[in-house]
Phi, psi and omega in degrees: 000325181298320180291325176297319179294324178293323179295314179298317177299317177299317177298317178293318178301312180292327175295316177294319177296321177299313180297324177295316176299315181295321178294312182291329179290325180296322181265009179055045179235062181288336181290344179276357185302317182297326180293326180265338180280330180303308180298327179294316177296316181296320180297316180295318177298316178298317180294325177296318178293333179285348176281347180287161178265353180277127187293328178293322180288323177299317177300317177295325178295320175298318178302314180296319180292320180290322180293330176291325174291321177295319179301314180295323179294312179298317180298316178296316180295319179296315179295326179293314179294318179295324176295320178292322177295319179294323178295315184282343175284337182286000000 
C-alpha cells in the first residue's frame, strides 16, 4: 500500500509541476519556476514522511507541510510589499 501511495503522490506532483511549467511558459516567466516549485516539493516530501509509522518522522512531515505553507505566505507578502514600494516610487 505504501508504494501505491508514493506512485499516486508522484503522479499528482508531476501533474501539478507540468501545469505550473505550462502556465509560466505562457506568461514567459520561466525564472519564477523555483519559487513556486519549492513549496510543492516540500509539501510532497512532508506528506510522504507523514505516511510512516515512526512518530518522529511524522512530526518532521508535519514540519515540511507547514513550512511549505509558510513559504507561500511569506512569498506572497514579500511580492505584495515590493509591488507597493515600486508603485509608490513612480
